[in-house]
N, C-alpha and C positions, 0 to 999 in steps of 0.2 A: 765590161762592156755593161753601163745601165739601160737598162730597157724603160722606152719609153712607151709610159700607159697609154690609150687612147680615155678617152671620156665616158662612161656608159651613155647610153642613149636611158630615157627618164622617158616608156611611155607612156605612162598614165598621166604626165606633165603635159605632155605633148598633144594629149585625149583631150583632156581634160582645157586648153587654150583653144582648139579645135572651134570645142563644145563652146566656150565663151565672144571666140569670134565667130560664129552662125549664128548665137543671140544676139550679140552687136547686130550684125547685119541684120536680123530680125527685126530688130526694133526699131529700124530705122524705112526700110524699104517692102517689109513682110517677105512670100517667098521668091517674090523678083529680084531683090536685092543676093541672092545667095548665091553666089556660085561655085563650084570647089575650086577652081583658080581662084576668083575673092578670098575666100576664107584660106586656103594660101599665105596666099600676099601678107592677107593679117595678121597671119601665124610667122608666117617665116619659112613656111614647109615648101617643099615643090606639093606640085599636085597629085603626085604618086603619094608623099607622105600623107599626104588625105587618105587615098585609095587603102591605106597599111591598115586605114585605124575605121575608113567605112563605106561599105562596098559600092555604095548610092549616093544622092545626094538626100536623096527620102527615108535612107536607113539614119543619114546626118539629122536629116530635122526631126524624127521619132526621135531618138536618145535626145536629141534637144529640147525637147518639149519632154521627154518624160524626167531630163536633169533637172527640168523647171521646177517640175509638178513638185520632185522630193525640195529641193529649196521650199518652194511657198508651203509643203507638210507643214514641214521641222517648222515653218513661221509661226502656218494659224495656230499649230499646236504650245508651240511656245508664248503662246500672245493667249490666248485661252487659259494655259494651265494659270496664267497670272490673272485670269476672265475670275470676280465670285458671286457674279449673281450669272445664273447658269441661267436662264430664260435667252434668248438669242447669241450667244456668247460664240458659237461659229459663225454667225454675219457679219455680229462684231466684227471677229478678226478676218474674216474674207476682205468687209468694208478697208479695212486698213492694208491689208496685203493689196490691196489692186491701185494705190496712190502710192507703193515704196519704190523708189527711183533702184534701189541697191537691195539684196537680201543675201545675207550671207556672202557677199564680192561679188553676184552676178549684178551685172549690171541693165536695166531695163527688163529684167524677165517676164513679166506682166504685159508689159510691149511688146516683148517680143513674143507669147503665147496668145496675146490679143491678134495680133499682127498675120499671122503663119495662120491663126486660125483664120482671122477675116478673108485671105486670098489662095489659100486653099481650102477645103472644107473635108477635104481625106486626111485630113490631120485633128478635125473634131472629137472625132469618137474619144482618144483617149483623155484629153480634158472630160470630157463629158462625163464618161464614167469613173474622176476619178473627185468628180465637185458630186456624184450619186451616193458613191461612196462616203464621202462625207457626207452628207442630208443624210444618209442609212444612219449612221456612223449616232450625228446626233439631233434624231428624230425624236427626242424625247425634250432637247432642248431645244428647236430652231424649224418642227413642223407647224405653221402656221401660215396661211395668207399671208397674213399681215410682212412676215417675215421674208418670203415670196416678192413678196411686191418690193420692198427695200431691197432686195438682192439686185433686181434688176434694173432697180432706180439708180444703184450705186454703177450696176453698168453701163447706163447708158449718163449717165453723169464721167464718166472715164473719159467714154469714148464721145463726149461734144469736148471735154477738157484738152483731151491729144489734137481736137481738130479746128480747138483753139475758139472753138464757137465762142466757151464760157469762159473768163478770165479765174487766174488763180484763186483774185477773193474767192469769187463768188462759188466756185472747185471748192475750197474751205470750208466755206459757209453750209454749204449743202453736205456736204460730209459731214461737218459734224451732224447739222439734224439729221440725215440716212444715221447715224446711232444714237443720238439719242433718242428717235425712233424704235432701235430695237430693244428697250426696256419696256416690258410688259405696260404700264403704267403710261407711256409717253407712247402711244399707235396715234393719236388723234394729230 
């Protein structure tokens, strides 16, 4: 008699799908849009399946943030490695990733990260530590008051674009202007 083999469970794939679904929900509604049941429904697993991977919602959200930061970090480093101008290279990469709708297959990572930080401040320190570590690492190229102001303006532009205060055309123009200003002779 031939033995029937059950397909092997793929916990890493399920875990990845759980995090991706959490990113989608966070990008749409922030923390309030995430419940373990809504994640489970989106992934097609039981709520118990979520608990198998994450003990509670806070741990899931924290892991989501770490996953987003891993992707953002890879993309930032990729952009920087293709930038021949030293001055402002981190700031230019930071501006680029802010407006990416997809990074390494993750949909809306920046939106999910930002919405999470806006709606629940206890997760801000994770991103803050990452940003500080990047600014420390790129201190020789990006430690100037002008570039700091440009990074802040970039974040304000992003917020206005997602709240639809500025339209896409204006957003693109402003983004290009911010990038232009990251070159040493164009700060004014």
